[in-house]
N, C-alpha and C positions, 0 to 999 in steps of 0.2 A: 574644611572641605569634606563633603560626604563621599560615599563609595562610588556613586555614579560620576561625580565630577572628577574623582581620582582616576577612574578608568578612562574617561574622555581625554584626560591630559596625556595618557600613555598610548592611546590608539589613534590612528589616522582614519577619519571617516571614509575616505576613498578606498583605503585598503580593506576596511571592514566590508564595504559593499561589494568590493571586487571578489570576495570569497563566494558571492552568490550570483552576481550579474557582471556583464562586461562594461566597465566604466571607461569612457573615452574623454580625453582632454580636447575640448573644442574651444579654441581661443583662450579666453581667460577663465572659462568655466569648465566644469566636468558634467557630462551628461550620460544617460544610459536609457535603454528601453525599459519602461516601467513594468515590473512583474505583477502589478496588482490590477491591471486591466489589459484588454487587447490593444496593445500599443505597437504600431508599426514603425513610427519614427521616435527618436529619443525625446521623451517628454519629461523625464525625471532629471532635475537639476540638483547637483551636489555642491554644497558650499563648505569646504574643509575649514575655512576660517571661522565660520559661525557654528560649525558642527551640526549643520542641519541639511536635510534634503526635502525637496518638494516636487510633486508631479503636477504639471500644468494641464494634464489630460484628465485625471480623475480626482485631483484635489488631495490625494494622500500626501502625508509628509510627517516629519518629526526628526528625532535624533537617531543615533546608531542603535540604541536599545529598541526603539519603536520599529525600526526596519527589521531587525532580527526577530522580534516578537511576531510581526505580521508575516514575514516570509516563511518562518519555520512553524508558525501557528503554535507558539509556546507562551508560557506565562512570563511575567516580568522577572520573577525570581530565577527562572531557567535562563533567560537572556542575561541576567546579572551573573549567574554562575559561569556561563560560556564566555562572555566577554571579559569577565574577571580573570579567568584562566588564561585567555589569550593575552591579556595585558600583564599577567604575572602579579596581580594584586591579591594580597591575602585578605579575604573577606572577614576573617574572624575578628580582627581588631575593630572593624566598623560595627559588626554585630554586637560585640561586647559593649562598645560605647553607646550604641542605640538602646540596648536593654537597660543600661544603667540610668538612662534619661527618659525611659518610657513613661508615658502619661496615660496610656489606655491599655486595657486587656487585649483588645483587638490587635494593637501594634505588636505586643509581646507574642501573640499567637502567630502573627505573620513572620516574625523573626524566627520563631521555633520551627515553622514550616520550612523556611529557607535553610535553617540549620540542618533539619532532617534530610532535605534534598541534597545538600552539600555533603553530608555524611554518607549518604547512599552512593554518590559519585565516587567518593574516596574509597569506599568499601568495594565497589565494582572494580576500580583500578587495582586494589589490593588482591582481590580474588583472581583477576586476570594475570597478575604478576606471579602469584603462587602457582597457578596451573602451568604457566609458561616455564618457570624454573624447574618444576617437576619433570616436564618433557625434556628439557635440555639435559638434565641429569640422566634420564633414561637412555638418551641417544648415545651415551658413552658405551652402552652395552649393545653390540651389533646383533646379538642373538635374541634380544627382547622382542616379542611379537609387535609391540608398539613401534619400535624402531623399524622392523621389517615392513610394517604397513606404510610408514612414511617413505621408505625407500621404494616400495612398489608404486606409490603415487608420485614418485619423482619429486618429492618436496625437499627442496634444498634448504640448507641452514639459513641462507639469506631470506628465503621465502617465509620460513617458520618465524623468523624474527620480525620481518616486515608486517606480517599479519598477527603477530603475537600469539600464535597457536600454542595450545598447552595440552595437558593431560590431567583428567580428574581421577585420582586413585580411589579405591574403596576404603572401607573402615571409617567412614565419617571424618575424613582427613581435614576438610575445611572447618567442620564443627570443633574438632579438638584443638586445632590451631587457633581458632577464634577465641575459644575459652581460655587458652594459654595466654593470649595477649589481652584478654579482658574486653573484647569487642562486643557491641550490642547485637545479640542474636536476633532480636525482633527486626532490626533494620536489615540484617543479612537475609532474613526470610522475605522481607518486603521486596528486596532487589532480586530475589529469586535464586540466591546461592544455597539457601537452606529451605527445607520444607518442614511443616509441623506434622508429626506422625499421628498424633491423637486429635487432629482438628475436627474430625467428624463426631467423635465420641465425647470430647472434653466438655466439662461444665465450666461455669464462671469461676469455680473454686480450684479447678484443676490447673496445674502448671503445664504450659506447652512442652511437649517433648520434641526436640529438634533433631533432624537428620540431614545429611547432605542430599541435595536435589540431584546432583550429577555424580555418578560413580562409574568408573571404568569406561570412560568415553574420551575420545579426542575432542578437545574443547576449542571452538572457534569463536573468539570474541566478536561481538557485533558493535560497530562504532557509529556514533552520530556523525553528522556532517562536519563537526568541528573536531573529529578524531577522539572523542571521549567514549570510553567503553560504557555501553548502556545495557548490555545483555549478552547471552551466549547461545550458541548452537552446539549441542553435544552429539557426536556421532559414535555409534558402537563400532567396535573393531571386528574384522572378519571372523575371528575365533569365537566371538560371542554367539552362542546357540541358545540363549535363554528365551528367545521370542520377544524380547523387549523392542519397543519402537526403534527403527533405524536412526531417527533423528529426534532429539528432545530440545525444544526451545525454551528460553526464558518466558515466564508468564507476562501477560500485559501488566504494566505498572506505570507509575509516574515517570520512570526513567526509560522504560522500554515500550514504545508505541509502534508495534510491528506494521500497522496499517499505513505508516508514513515513512518507514525506513527503507532505504536502498542499500544493500550490502555492497561495499566497494566505493561508495560516494566519496569518502574522506580522502581516498588515494587517487581517484580517477576523475574527479569533477573538472579539473582544469583541462585535462586532455580531451574530455568529452566536449567541453565548450570550444576548444580550439579546433577540433576535428569536425565539429558540427554534426556529430552522429554518435550513437551509443549502441553497443551490442547487449541485448538482454538475454540472460540465461536463467535456468531454473534454480540452480543451487549455489551455495557459497563456495563449494569446492571447484565449481566451474570458473568462478571469478578468480580464485587463487591460481588455478592452473593457467588461465589466460594471462594473468598478470606476469607470472613466472616466464611465460613464453613471449613476452613483449606486447601483448594486447592489453594496453592500459586504458581502455575506454569501455569497460565491461561492468555491468551491474546485475544484481539479482535481488528479488524481493524476499521477505521473510514469510514464505508460505507459497501455496500454489495459486492463490488468487491475487489480483491486483486491484488496488483501489483508485478512485478518481483523484484522491489527495496525493498519492504517490506520483501519478502521471502529471498532475498539475505542477508539482515540484520539479519534475523532470523537464517540463516545458521551459523552465528558466535556463536550462543548459543547452537543449537542442530540440528540434522538432522532427528529427529523423531517427527512427528506431530500426535496428536490424535484429530480428528474432532468431535466437539460436537454441530453441527448446529441443528436448530429447527426440530422437527418431523413433518414437513409438506412438501408439494410438492416444495415450494420455497426453503426450507432448503436442500432438496435432490438435487435439481437443482444446487444450489450454491456449494454444496459439490462436485458434479461432476466436475464443473469448477475448483474449488480449487485443487482437486486431480490431474487433468491434468497439471495445472500450476506448482504445487509443485513437482510432480513426474518428470517432465521434467528437474527440477533443482537438482534432486538427493535426494529428501526427501523420507523417508519411511512414508507412510500415512496410519493411522488406523482410525477406526470409534468407538467412544464411544457409547455403546449400551444403549440408554436411553429408558426406557419402553414407549410403545405407549400411556399409560395412562397419560403421562406428555408431554406437548407441547415443553418444552425446559429444559435445564440443571437446570436453576433457580427453576422452578416449581418442578422438581424431587427432588432437594436438600431439599426443604421445606417439602417434605413428609417423610423425614428420621428422625426418632426420636432419634436414637443414632448417634450424630454428630461425635463421635470419631471413628466410624466404617465405615465412608463414603468410605474410600479408598478400603475397602474390597468389596464394592458394584460395584466398577468401573470395568466393563468388556469391553474388546475391541476386534475388529476383523479387519483383514486386509481389506482395503476399497473395493477392488475388490470382495472379498468374501462376504462382506456385501451387495453389489449391486446384486451379484448373488443370495443371499438369498431373497432379495426384489423382484427379477424378476423370482423367482423359478417357480411360476405357469405358467408364459408365456413361460419359457424355456422348460417346459415339456408339453406345450399345443399341442394338435393334430391339431390345426388350423394353417395353414402355416404362414399367415401374422402375427398372434399374436406371434408365436414363432420367426419369423424373426425379428420383432421389439425388442423383448427381447434380442435376440442374438446381435443385433446392439448396444443396450445400453451397453453391456459389452465390445464388441470389440472397441467401441469408446473410452473407458477408456484406453484400452491397447495400443492405438496409442502412448501415452506418455511414456509407460513403456519400460524398457530395454528388450533385446531379450530373456533372460532367464525367466524373469517374464511372458512375452507374451507367450512363449512356454508352460510354466506351466499351464496357464489358458486356453489356446487353447485346451490342452489335457483334462482339467477338463470339458470344455464346450462340448467337443465331447462325453464324458461319459454321461453327463446330458441330452443332446439334441438328442443323437443317430445319430448325423450328422458326416460325415467322417471328419477326421482331414484335409484332402486335401481340402475339400470344405470350411471349416472354415478358413484355412490358406489363400486360394485364396481371400475370401471375406475380410479378415483382411488386406492383402496387398493392395487391391484396396482402402479400407477405409483409410489406412495410407497415401496413395499418394494423395487422393482427398479431404480429410477432415482435412487438417492441421489446428490445432487450433491456432488462433492468434488474437491479439487485434489491431484494427486500429482506431486511433482517428484523424480525420481531421475536422477542424473547417471551416465552410463556411466564406469566406471573409478574410482569413488569409492575413496579410500584408507582402507580399514578393515582391522583385524586379523582374519584368518580362520585356519582350520585349514590345515595344509600343503596338503591336497588341496582347492583352492578352485575347481576347474573348474565344479562344479555351482552354486556361489554366483555365479560370473560369468555362467553361463547364466541363472540366475534374474534377476540384475540387468539384464542386457541385454534379457531378455524383458519385464520390467516397464517399462523405459525405452521400449522399442518400443511397448508397448501404451498407455502414458500419452501418447504423442505422436499417437496416432491419434484426433484430435479429430473429433467428429461421430458417433462410433460408440458408441451407448449400451451395446451388448452388451459391448464391450471394457471399458468402465468398470465394468460389473456384475461382470465376471470379477475385477477387482482388489478390489472391495468384498467379493466372496465369499471371496477369499483371506484377507482380514482376519478374516472370521467364522470361518474354519477355525483361524486362529491363536488367536482368542479361546477356542475350545474347549480347545485344548491348554495355553494360558497363562492361568491364572486372573487374573493381574494386569492383563490387558487388559479384563476385564469392566466396569471402571469407565468405559470409553469407549463412547459410543453408536454411533460409526461410525468409519471410517477417517479421515474429515475431522477429527473431534474429536481423534483420536490425533495426527495430523500437525500440528495447531495447537500441540502442545507442543514442536514442533521436534525431536522425537526421530527418529533414523534407523531406518527399518524394516529396513534391511539388517543393522544391528547387532543388532536384536532377533532376526532370523532366525538369525544366526550365533552367538548366545549359547550358553553351555554348559549351560543349565538344562533342556534338552529331551532326556531320556534314555530315556523309555519308548517302546515300540514301538506303532505303530498303523497298520493298513493302510488303503488308500484306501477299500475298501468299508465298513469300520467308520466311518470319518470321515464318509462320505456318509450313512450311516444315522443317525448322531447329529445331523448337520446337518439332515436332512430332518425328523426328529422335532421338532427345536427350532423350525423355522419352519413346519412343517405345510404344506409345498407339494410338488408333484411335481418330480422331477428335471429334466425338460425345461423346466418353467416357470421354474425358478431359474437355469438356464443355467450350471451348474457347468462349469468349464474343466478337463477331465481332464489336459491337458498341464501346466497351471500347478500343479495339485495334486500331480502325480507329481514335478515338479521340487522342490517343497517337501518332500515326503516323503523324497526322496533326501537332501536336505540334513539333514532332521530325524534321519535314521538314520545319519548319518556317524559 
């Protein structure tokens, strides 16, 4: 029996799938809504006896390993690690046996990679436990500033243990302890517990000099969906006046993919699914404070931005989101971006009404004396209604420019909404602003066309294969990178979207994508697309412009075509 068969004998397929979706017993079979396509009725059938699942809607299917791989977008080795841990199966015995019988170098390399990943998980767990034990020891001293901070944040002993919160001392504590126990320092650096001091200066002959990555910080472990520690967030203490960043996160790695992680998922996923709603907050401490106060359906992302991958994962738990971002300008700005991204994916987004006297959810919860009545204090409002109330003074202003800016703030949100929602709020805006519905609708349509919201990430110096004369490609690449970083400039964003429309005219295979955003969601590299060999026919700038203008039926100046950007592309196109 191999390792996969061993795990299958110890795990029930229905229980494995129930960690991700709601599986129902219907007659003699088990069914659930398929998470791999837009499924309204339960199309996915589960057969515990055969250990297989199959969706009759999209054709997807396989065993428990295939489901976990596809749902979490992870490799086979990662699914093996996670289900192996869930089943309580020691993978070492199987890895040793396989290495002894290996017949190919590639097979040995695969086992080595699995072994490195497994070692990394164990080291992450070890580091988490070390930090946690250090904090528990410190808490015995009530005068210690770390203890005082925990008391100020009302972090109970139970909460500290539930979230395995710890403390990272100075003096290269982890490094010295790892050396004492003979641990692999390179793996510790790869998982983000250590850093290499001489990484920038070292030569191939130089031995790396390791140091602790986290020092004098409250350590908050970040867990995967299956409750495995995969990284850390380190927070400085109030007495730290060194000017260091307030938060320090683990670096991106094979273990820590922050673009897909929701903090709190491992504790709150079942409650979110049962309640059919989730509260989204800005930081890990907000999740911890909420959980301690009985709000066990709260999540946070690792960073200020949210990815479509995160939101698609969330869709498997609920389609209703309650935003509880901070009560400041940055929180409102982040909320608007989140609303547009989530709404475009079909979420219902509401705003938790936190009193202006509190800066965030955590602070507000601390003001409540009756912790059992917290739920009764939670009031929500549809997000667009919330923004309308925030912009009310401007919407009713008699000063044209002030009113116009307020109207645009609301219309910008409606770009991502469905037609019925947009029509509802356009009528509402007309009543509030005393502007004609025709005028508002005209402005909205223009905005919807010219201000498509999308995210473009292009790294300067990406390593891709190009033709020998790559000067123009580098010019294009740097130009796009420069433009994508100029946040706040709608016109620059429009230029990039226009460039994609030009590419769609020349490359028929792009016509299946509705926008640059939908194309980038496939994680394809637009630079590779541009430098591909399938563009041979000639077309000058004027002809391109004519075709484009005919297609969108707008004037050149209104569409803001970027001549420089287009000429760079055409030069590449004709190489």
